[in-house]
C-alpha positions as CSV (number, residue, x, y, z in Angstrom):
1,M,134.8,-48.8,25.7
2,K,133.8,-52.1,25.0
3,M,130.9,-51.2,23.3
4,L,132.8,-48.5,21.3
5,N,135.0,-51.5,20.3
6,I,138.1,-49.2,21.5
7,R,140.9,-51.1,23.3
8,S,144.0,-48.8,22.8
9,V,143.0,-45.8,25.0
10,G,143.1,-45.4,28.4
11,L,141.1,-42.9,30.6
12,S,140.5,-41.9,34.0
13,L,137.8,-40.1,35.5
14,S,137.2,-37.6,38.6
15,L,134.0,-38.1,40.0
16,E,132.4,-35.0,42.3
17,K,129.8,-37.2,44.5
18,G,126.8,-35.1,45.7
19,L,125.2,-38.2,47.2
20,P,126.0,-40.3,50.7
21,L,127.5,-43.6,50.0
22,G,125.3,-46.1,51.3
23,S,122.2,-44.4,51.6
24,G,120.0,-45.9,49.8
25,L,119.7,-43.2,47.0
26,G,121.6,-44.8,44.4
27,S,124.7,-43.6,44.2
28,S,126.8,-45.9,42.5
29,A,124.4,-46.1,39.6
30,A,124.5,-42.1,39.9
31,S,128.8,-42.4,39.6
32,A,127.8,-45.4,36.6
33,A,125.7,-42.9,34.7
34,A,127.9,-40.0,35.0
35,A,131.0,-42.2,33.7
36,A,128.5,-43.4,30.8
37,V,127.5,-39.9,29.6
38,A,131.0,-38.8,29.8
39,V,132.7,-41.3,27.5
40,N,130.1,-41.3,25.3
41,E,130.5,-37.2,24.6
42,L,134.2,-37.5,24.4
43,F,134.0,-39.8,21.7
44,G,131.6,-37.8,19.5
45,S,128.4,-39.1,21.1
46,P,127.6,-42.4,18.9
47,F,125.2,-44.0,21.6
48,S,121.5,-43.2,22.4
49,P,120.6,-42.6,26.0
50,S,118.9,-46.1,26.1
51,E,122.4,-47.6,25.2
52,L,123.8,-45.8,27.5
53,V,121.7,-47.5,30.2
54,I,123.0,-50.7,29.1
55,A,126.9,-49.8,29.4
56,G,126.1,-48.3,33.0
57,L,124.0,-51.3,33.5
58,E,126.9,-53.6,33.4
59,S,129.1,-51.3,35.7
60,E,126.2,-51.1,38.0
61,A,126.4,-54.9,38.0
62,K,130.1,-54.9,39.3
63,V,129.1,-53.1,42.3
64,S,125.5,-53.8,43.4
65,G,124.1,-56.4,41.2
66,Y,122.2,-56.6,37.6
67,H,119.3,-54.2,38.1
68,A,118.3,-51.1,36.3
69,D,116.1,-49.3,38.9
70,N,118.5,-47.0,39.4
71,I,120.9,-46.7,36.2
72,A,117.8,-46.2,34.1
73,P,116.4,-43.1,35.5
74,S,119.7,-41.8,36.1
75,I,120.4,-41.7,32.4
76,L,117.0,-41.5,30.7
77,G,115.4,-38.7,33.8
78,G,111.8,-39.2,35.1
79,F,109.9,-42.2,35.6
80,V,111.2,-45.6,34.2
81,L,109.2,-49.0,34.5
82,I,111.6,-51.9,34.2
83,R,109.3,-54.4,32.1
84,S,112.0,-57.2,31.6
85,Y,115.7,-58.1,31.5
86,E,115.7,-60.8,29.1
87,P,115.4,-58.6,26.7
88,L,116.0,-55.5,28.6
89,E,112.6,-53.6,28.4
90,L,112.3,-50.3,29.4
91,M,109.2,-48.2,29.5
92,Q,109.4,-44.5,30.3
93,L,106.3,-42.9,32.4
94,Q,105.8,-39.4,31.5
95,F,104.7,-37.5,34.3
96,P,102.7,-34.3,33.5
97,H,104.7,-31.3,32.5
98,E,102.2,-29.0,34.1
99,K,102.6,-30.8,37.3
100,S,105.1,-30.2,40.1
101,L,107.1,-33.2,41.6
102,F,109.4,-32.8,44.6
103,F,111.0,-35.5,47.0
104,V,111.9,-34.5,50.1
105,L,115.2,-36.7,51.0
106,V,116.4,-37.0,55.0
107,N,119.6,-39.0,55.2
108,P,120.3,-40.0,58.8
109,E,123.5,-40.6,60.3
110,F,123.4,-44.2,60.3
111,E,124.8,-47.2,58.4
112,A,122.4,-49.5,56.9
113,P,124.5,-52.0,54.9
114,T,122.6,-53.4,51.4
115,K,123.3,-57.0,52.4
116,K,121.7,-56.7,56.1
117,M,118.9,-54.9,54.4
118,R,118.2,-57.6,52.0
119,A,119.0,-60.3,54.6
120,A,115.8,-59.0,56.4
121,L,113.3,-59.5,53.5
122,P,111.3,-62.4,53.7
123,Q,111.8,-65.6,51.5
124,E,108.0,-65.8,51.0
125,I,105.2,-63.8,51.5
126,T,101.3,-64.1,51.6
127,M,98.9,-64.7,48.2
128,S,97.2,-61.0,50.2
129,H,100.2,-59.2,50.3
130,H,101.3,-59.9,47.0
131,V,98.2,-59.1,45.6
132,W,97.9,-56.1,47.9
133,N,101.7,-54.8,46.4
134,S,100.8,-55.8,42.9
135,S,97.8,-53.5,43.4
136,Q,99.7,-50.4,45.0
137,A,102.6,-50.8,42.3
138,G,99.7,-50.5,39.2
139,A,98.2,-47.4,40.9
140,L,101.7,-45.9,41.5
141,V,102.0,-46.3,37.8
142,A,98.6,-44.8,37.0
143,S,99.3,-41.9,39.2
144,V,102.5,-41.0,37.8
145,L,100.8,-40.9,34.3
146,Q,97.7,-38.9,35.3
147,G,100.1,-36.6,37.5
148,D,98.3,-37.6,40.8
149,I,100.6,-36.6,43.7
150,N,98.4,-37.7,46.1
151,G,97.4,-41.3,44.9
152,L,101.3,-41.5,44.1
153,G,102.2,-40.4,47.8
154,K,99.3,-43.4,49.1
155,A,100.6,-46.3,46.8
156,L,104.3,-45.2,48.2
157,S,103.4,-45.5,51.7
158,S,101.4,-48.7,51.5
159,D,103.9,-51.4,51.1
160,K,103.5,-54.7,53.2
161,I,106.4,-56.8,52.2
162,V,109.5,-55.0,52.4
163,E,109.3,-51.5,54.7
164,P,107.7,-53.7,57.2
165,R,110.5,-55.7,57.7
166,R,113.2,-52.6,57.1
167,A,111.6,-49.9,59.0
168,P,112.1,-51.6,62.6
169,L,116.1,-51.8,61.7
170,I,116.7,-48.0,61.1
171,P,115.8,-46.2,64.6
172,G,113.4,-43.5,64.5
173,M,111.7,-44.4,60.9
174,E,108.3,-44.9,61.6
175,A,108.3,-41.8,63.4
176,V,109.9,-40.0,60.7
177,K,107.3,-41.4,58.1
178,K,104.3,-39.9,60.7
179,A,106.0,-36.6,61.0
180,A,106.4,-36.3,57.0
181,I,102.7,-37.1,56.5
182,E,101.3,-34.8,59.3
183,A,103.6,-32.1,57.7
184,G,101.7,-32.6,54.7
185,A,103.7,-35.0,52.8
186,F,101.2,-37.0,50.4
187,G,103.6,-40.2,51.1
188,C,106.8,-41.4,53.0
189,T,108.9,-44.6,52.7
190,I,112.4,-45.6,52.7
191,S,114.7,-45.1,49.9
192,G,116.1,-47.8,48.3
193,A,117.6,-50.2,51.0
194,G,117.8,-47.5,53.5
195,P,118.6,-45.4,55.7
196,T,117.4,-42.3,53.7
197,A,113.6,-41.5,53.9
198,V,111.8,-40.3,51.1
199,A,108.6,-38.1,50.8
200,V,106.9,-36.4,48.0
201,T,105.0,-33.2,47.9
202,D,104.0,-30.5,45.1
203,G,106.1,-27.6,46.4
204,E,109.8,-27.1,47.2
205,E,108.8,-24.4,50.4
206,R,106.2,-26.9,51.8
207,G,108.9,-29.7,51.2
208,R,111.7,-27.7,53.3
209,E,108.9,-27.7,56.1
210,I,108.2,-31.8,55.8
211,G,112.1,-32.2,56.2
212,E,112.4,-30.1,59.2
213,R,109.7,-32.1,60.5
214,M,111.3,-35.5,59.7
215,V,115.0,-34.3,60.7
216,E,113.4,-33.7,64.0
217,A,111.8,-36.7,64.3
218,F,115.0,-38.6,63.7
219,M,116.5,-36.9,66.4
220,K,113.6,-37.5,69.2
221,E,112.3,-41.0,68.5
222,G,115.8,-42.4,66.8
223,N,118.4,-40.2,68.2
224,L,119.9,-40.0,64.6
225,K,121.2,-36.7,63.6
226,A,119.9,-36.4,59.8
227,L,120.3,-34.0,56.6
228,A,117.3,-32.8,54.6
229,M,117.3,-32.1,50.8
230,V,114.4,-31.1,49.0
231,K,115.0,-31.8,44.7
232,Q,112.6,-31.7,42.0
233,L,111.8,-34.0,39.5
234,D,114.2,-34.2,36.7
235,R,113.0,-35.0,33.6
236,V,116.0,-35.2,31.7
237,G,118.5,-37.5,33.3
238,A,122.2,-37.3,33.1
239,R,123.1,-34.6,30.5
240,L,126.6,-32.9,29.7
241,V,126.9,-29.6,31.7
242,T,130.1,-28.0,30.5
243,S,133.2,-29.6,28.5
244,A,136.8,-27.9,28.3
245,P,138.0,-27.1,25.1
246,R,139.4,-30.1,23.2
């Protein structure tokens, strides 16, 4: 509303969230994206998707901090590289349309507060780990652009800084990752701050099989019930699905 320079109109929004709260799936960004797109549509769509990212970023900042890693892809779709914040510079990475990419999301019944998970991160890292993770980040970007799901999965699974600190805080996570790989996933890691585990594959049916093995591992090794979902890469982002007559 501030960007629209409208101060005399009140709005009431009702959201039906399809994401569990505190799951590491970016549910707050999903809400911000939905609100930004809905209000933009209501006032005649004056803003482009890139401009809506700025609006959503301000909303996201009030909930989980000023970062665009969730809100940008929520609005723009696909993969988005955040090159800088001052100024905000985003780069959309095009995953080849002829390739299929599916994410297996397994959410256990376990609370992993973002504050606690952030506190687990190291204040300092070794040069070797910095070089390694930077290399994996580059490999991940290259794999996305080339449609190399195997390379993407390897890069996703190779973190030496964050995952080693957070995985032990989520019961059964290491076994879940192993189960995903053994079931045919190209890679597996923690989604966001957790506790959701995310694996990548190239087919929905295989994704369901991988999800079943991951759910079993959470129960067997972590004594946690879990729910698995298989979602295809969304290349479009938040958009109007239907609207009531005005």
